[in-house]
C-alpha positions in Angstrom: 70.1 154.4 233.7 67.9 151.4 234.4 65.3 151.5 237.3 67.3 148.7 239.0 70.4 150.9 239.2 68.3 153.8 240.6 66.9 151.6 243.3 70.4 151.0 244.8 71.5 152.6 248.1 74.9 154.1 248.5 76.8 153.8 251.8 79.2 156.7 251.5 82.1 157.0 254.1 83.6 160.5 254.6 86.1 162.1 257.0 83.6 164.8 258.1 81.3 165.8 255.2 78.7 167.2 255.4 79.8 168.6 258.8 81.7 171.9 258.9 82.4 174.2 255.9 86.2 173.7 255.4 87.0 170.0 254.8 86.0 167.9 251.8 84.4 170.8 250.0 85.0 169.0 246.7 82.3 166.4 247.7 79.7 169.2 247.4 79.9 168.9 243.6 80.2 165.1 243.4 77.2 164.5 245.7 74.8 166.0 243.2 75.8 163.4 240.6 75.6 160.6 243.2 72.2 161.5 244.4 70.9 161.5 240.8 72.0 157.9 240.4 71.1 156.3 243.7 67.7 156.1 245.3 69.2 156.8 248.7 72.6 157.8 250.0 73.6 157.2 253.6 76.7 159.2 254.7 78.9 157.9 257.5 81.2 160.8 258.6 84.0 159.8 261.0 84.2 163.1 262.7 82.8 166.7 262.6 84.9 169.8 262.4 81.9 171.8 263.7 78.2 171.3 264.3 77.3 173.1 261.1 75.8 170.8 258.5 76.1 171.7 254.8 72.9 171.4 252.7 72.5 168.0 251.0 69.9 166.7 248.6 66.7 165.2 249.9 67.6 161.6 249.4 70.7 161.9 251.6 70.6 160.5 255.1 73.4 161.2 257.7 74.3 158.3 260.0 76.4 159.4 263.0 77.3 156.0 264.2 81.1 156.6 263.6 81.0 160.2 264.9 84.0 160.9 267.0 84.4 157.2 267.9 86.7 156.9 270.9 87.9 153.7 272.5 89.3 153.2 276.0 92.2 150.8 276.4 89.8 148.1 277.6 87.5 148.6 274.6 90.5 148.4 272.2 91.5 145.1 273.8 87.9 143.8 273.5 87.8 144.7 269.8 91.0 142.8 269.1 89.7 139.8 271.0 86.4 139.9 269.1 88.2 140.1 265.8 91.2 138.1 266.8 91.6 135.9 263.8 91.1 138.8 261.5 93.7 140.7 263.5 96.2 137.9 263.0 95.5 137.8 259.3 95.9 141.5 258.9 99.1 141.6 260.9 100.6 138.7 258.9 99.7 140.6 255.7 101.5 143.7 257.0 104.5 141.7 258.0 104.7 140.3 254.5 104.4 143.8 253.1 106.7 145.8 255.3 108.7 143.4 257.4 108.6 142.1 261.0 110.8 144.8 262.5 108.5 147.6 261.3 105.5 145.9 262.9 107.2 145.1 266.2 108.6 148.7 266.4 105.1 150.2 265.9 102.8 147.5 267.2 100.8 150.0 269.3 100.0 152.1 266.3 99.0 149.1 264.3 96.9 147.7 267.1 95.1 151.1 267.8 94.3 151.4 264.1 93.0 147.9 263.9 90.8 148.2 267.0 89.3 151.5 265.8 88.5 149.9 262.4 87.2 146.8 264.1 84.8 149.0 266.1 83.6 150.5 262.9 83.1 147.1 261.4 81.1 146.0 264.4 78.9 149.1 264.1 78.3 148.4 260.4 77.3 144.9 261.2 74.5 146.3 263.4 73.5 148.8 260.8 73.3 146.0 258.1 71.1 143.9 260.4 68.6 146.7 260.8 68.7 148.2 257.2 66.5 147.2 254.3 67.5 144.5 252.0 67.9 146.7 248.9 71.2 146.4 247.0 74.0 148.5 248.5 77.2 150.0 247.1 79.9 150.8 249.7 82.1 153.8 248.8 84.8 155.3 251.0 86.1 158.7 249.8 89.6 157.9 251.2 91.8 154.9 251.1 92.6 155.6 254.8 89.3 156.3 256.5 87.0 153.2 256.9 88.5 150.9 254.3 90.0 148.5 256.8 86.6 148.1 258.4 85.0 147.5 255.0 87.8 145.0 254.2 87.1 143.0 257.4 83.4 142.8 256.4 84.2 141.8 252.9 86.5 139.0 254.2 83.7 137.7 256.3 81.3 138.0 253.4 79.0 140.4 255.3 79.3 142.7 252.3 80.1 141.8 248.8 82.7 144.4 248.0 83.5 148.1 248.2 85.3 150.9 246.3 87.3 154.0 247.4 89.2 157.0 246.1 92.8 157.7 246.8 94.1 161.3 247.1 97.4 162.2 248.9 98.0 161.3 252.6 96.0 158.1 252.2 98.2 156.6 249.4 101.8 158.1 249.9 104.0 156.4 252.4 105.9 159.6 253.1 102.8 161.1 254.7 103.0 158.4 257.4 106.4 158.9 259.1 106.5 155.7 261.1 104.4 153.1 259.4 103.8 154.1 255.8 100.2 153.7 254.7 98.9 151.1 257.1 97.4 147.8 256.0 97.7 148.6 252.3 98.3 145.1 251.2 95.4 143.6 253.2 92.9 146.3 252.0 93.8 146.1 248.3 93.2 142.3 248.5 89.5 142.9 249.3 88.8 146.2 247.6 86.9 146.0 244.3 88.6 149.1 242.9 90.5 152.2 244.1 90.0 155.3 242.0 93.1 157.5 242.4 92.9 161.2 241.6 96.1 161.4 239.5 98.1 159.3 237.1 101.2 159.9 239.2 99.3 158.5 242.3 98.1 155.5 240.3 101.7 154.6 239.2 103.0 155.1 242.7 100.4 152.9 244.2 100.9 150.2 241.6 104.6 150.1 242.4 103.9 149.4 246.1 101.9 146.3 245.3 103.8 143.0 245.3 101.4 141.3 243.0 101.0 142.6 239.4 97.6 140.8 239.3 96.2 143.4 241.7 97.0 146.4 239.4 93.7 146.0 237.6 92.1 147.2 240.8 93.7 150.6 240.4 92.2 153.3 238.2 93.0 156.9 237.6 89.9 159.0 238.0 90.2 162.8 238.1 87.9 164.9 240.3 86.1 167.7 238.6 84.7 171.2 238.8 81.6 172.7 237.2 82.3 174.9 234.2 82.1 178.6 234.9 82.9 181.8 233.0 84.0 185.3 233.7 82.1 187.7 231.5 83.5 191.1 230.4 86.3 191.1 233.0 89.1 193.5 231.9 92.7 193.0 232.7 94.0 195.4 235.3 97.4 197.3 234.7 98.6 195.9 238.0 98.9 192.1 237.7 96.9 190.1 240.2 98.1 186.8 241.7 95.8 184.6 243.7 96.6 181.7 246.1 94.0 179.6 247.8 94.8 177.0 250.5 95.2 176.4 254.2 98.0 178.3 255.8 99.9 175.3 257.0 103.4 174.0 257.0 102.8 171.7 254.0 101.3 174.4 251.9 104.2 176.9 252.3 102.0 180.0 252.0 104.4 181.8 254.4 107.1 181.6 251.7 105.0 183.4 249.1 106.1 186.9 250.5 109.7 185.7 250.3 109.2 185.1 246.6 107.1 188.1 245.5 109.1 190.6 247.4 111.7 190.2 244.7 109.3 191.5 242.0 110.2 195.1 241.3 107.1 196.1 239.4 103.6 196.8 240.8 101.9 193.6 241.9 98.7 192.6 243.8 98.5 189.4 245.8 95.3 188.0 247.4 95.3 184.9 249.5 92.2 182.9 250.4 92.5 180.5 253.4 93.6 180.4 257.0 95.5 178.1 259.3 98.0 177.7 262.1 100.7 179.8 260.4 98.4 182.8 259.7 100.1 185.0 262.4 103.5 184.4 260.9 102.2 185.1 257.4 100.8 188.4 258.5 104.1 189.4 260.0 105.9 188.6 256.8 103.4 190.5 254.7 104.0 193.6 256.8 107.6 193.7 255.5 106.7 193.5 251.8 107.9 196.5 249.7 105.4 199.2 248.8 105.0 198.0 245.2 103.3 194.8 246.5 99.7 195.3 247.4 98.5 192.3 249.5 95.3 191.1 251.1 94.8 188.0 253.3 91.1 187.1 253.0 91.2 184.3 255.6 88.7 181.4 255.3 85.8 182.2 253.0 83.0 180.0 251.7 84.0 178.5 248.3 81.2 180.4 246.6 82.9 183.7 247.4 86.1 182.5 245.9 84.3 181.6 242.7 82.6 185.0 242.7 86.0 186.6 243.0 87.2 184.7 239.9 84.0 185.7 238.0 84.4 189.4 238.8 88.2 189.8 238.6 90.8 189.3 236.0 93.4 187.0 237.7 96.8 186.9 236.0 98.2 183.9 237.9 97.3 181.2 240.5 100.3 180.6 242.7 101.1 177.5 244.9 104.3 176.7 246.7 102.9 173.5 248.3 105.4 170.7 248.7 102.9 167.9 248.8 99.7 167.6 246.8 97.4 165.0 245.2 95.9 167.0 242.4 94.3 170.1 244.0 90.7 171.0 243.2 91.7 174.6 244.0 93.9 174.5 240.8 91.0 173.1 238.8 88.8 175.9 239.9 91.3 178.5 238.8 91.9 176.7 235.5 88.2 176.6 234.7 88.4 180.4 234.4 91.5 180.2 232.1 93.9 181.3 234.8 97.5 180.0 234.4 99.0 178.1 237.4 102.5 178.5 238.8 103.5 175.6 241.1 106.2 173.1 242.1 106.0 169.9 240.0 105.1 167.7 243.0 103.1 164.5 242.8 100.2 165.0 240.3 100.8 168.7 239.7 102.4 168.2 236.2 99.1 166.7 235.1 97.4 170.0 235.4 100.3 172.4 235.0 101.7 172.1 231.4 104.6 174.5 230.8 103.7 177.2 228.3 100.1 176.0 228.0 98.4 176.1 231.4 101.2 177.6 233.4 104.8 176.9 234.5 106.4 174.7 237.1 108.9 176.2 239.4 112.3 174.8 240.2 113.6 173.5 243.5 112.3 175.2 246.7 115.8 176.6 247.5 116.4 178.1 244.1 114.7 181.4 244.8 116.4 183.3 242.0 115.2 180.8 239.4 111.7 180.8 240.8 111.6 184.6 240.8 112.6 184.6 237.1 109.9 182.0 236.3 107.3 184.1 238.1 108.3 187.3 236.2 108.4 185.4 232.9 104.9 184.0 233.6 103.5 187.5 234.4 104.5 188.6 230.9 103.8 185.4 229.0 101.0 185.5 226.4 98.9 182.6 227.7 96.0 181.7 225.5 93.1 181.5 228.0 90.7 179.7 225.6 93.3 176.9 225.3 93.6 176.7 229.1 89.8 176.4 229.4 89.8 173.8 226.7 92.4 171.8 228.6 90.3 172.0 231.7 87.2 170.8 229.9 89.0 167.8 228.5 90.4 166.8 231.9 88.5 168.2 234.9 85.0 169.1 233.9 82.7 167.7 236.6 79.9 166.8 234.2 82.2 164.5 232.2 84.2 163.0 235.1 81.5 162.4 237.7 78.9 161.1 235.2 81.5 158.5 234.0 82.5 157.7 237.6 78.9 157.4 238.9 77.8 155.3 235.9 80.6 152.9 236.6 80.0 152.5 240.4 76.2 152.3 240.1 76.2 149.6 237.3 
């Protein structure tokens, strides 16, 4: 790396990192590679899940200018007036992309999103005026976070360009019941590149663009996990299944008891994570048959989950989620050679290869088939060194983040 690259400053836009200890935990790995390549990193979180701040490297500064930004109706109107011609341009772009009826039907949603992003753009203008003149790279961790604000600034030539990642809710229209992903066409026009975390997501996003010329702005870029190893862990006679996610409607953790109750042999299931459906999950677990030993660990710091993998032989990692990008939780399990059982949604088939790294379940309603797949997987002779090799080729943090950081800092 040249000294000129190291002298750059990264403006890094997150949803809440480094605040709290639940959201955006995967940034904790990436930030180490970013700080090694930039002289300074300024993080702009949009909100805070709690006042707790995770440790960050010394050359990281937190700018709270966006923190819990709230606009009254009067301030929203002021923002639209201040950025009126940009608002007109953005709305026309959205009409061209999704049709006039959609915009008219949901004009309040579109207006609120624009005014909020215009407020962010105004704040950034002030930050830019008072910041040093060193070269800056602008990086949003999500396609739907501060990217419209960055697009407005790029259009006005206040900043040169910006990049972002794309995960799940920020790129798939079905995650936005009324509008689809808002302002996609306008933002992709001004973005330098969007790095999407799965090949499936990349292809989906490309199909949504009306101009093939813009497809060169889309790149698949996997996230990554540091390599770890279990040492001397012995397989237990009772198979151990692990699941790790929030206990929410989308994750379908409450349906795991419905699946494993059909297993007639001894089985142990441990779940890491909590959420709004935790009470219902506990009630379902109480009705599990005696051959099923279960433990709901609730939310734990990620390091404790890793320690569990290090100290226990885990037979399978199980997910019944109906909507995913490409989960880091699966990468973590796979780094230990643990086979994964999951539905083949979105980017999941890129990490779950039948017979090699796990098995994909059938349709949600086909319980009998899914029980058979789970029973088959518990007996299947997976070759764990091959699973680890697959992980190293695709999801090793050292490879993925060094390549990514080298590209964005060049």
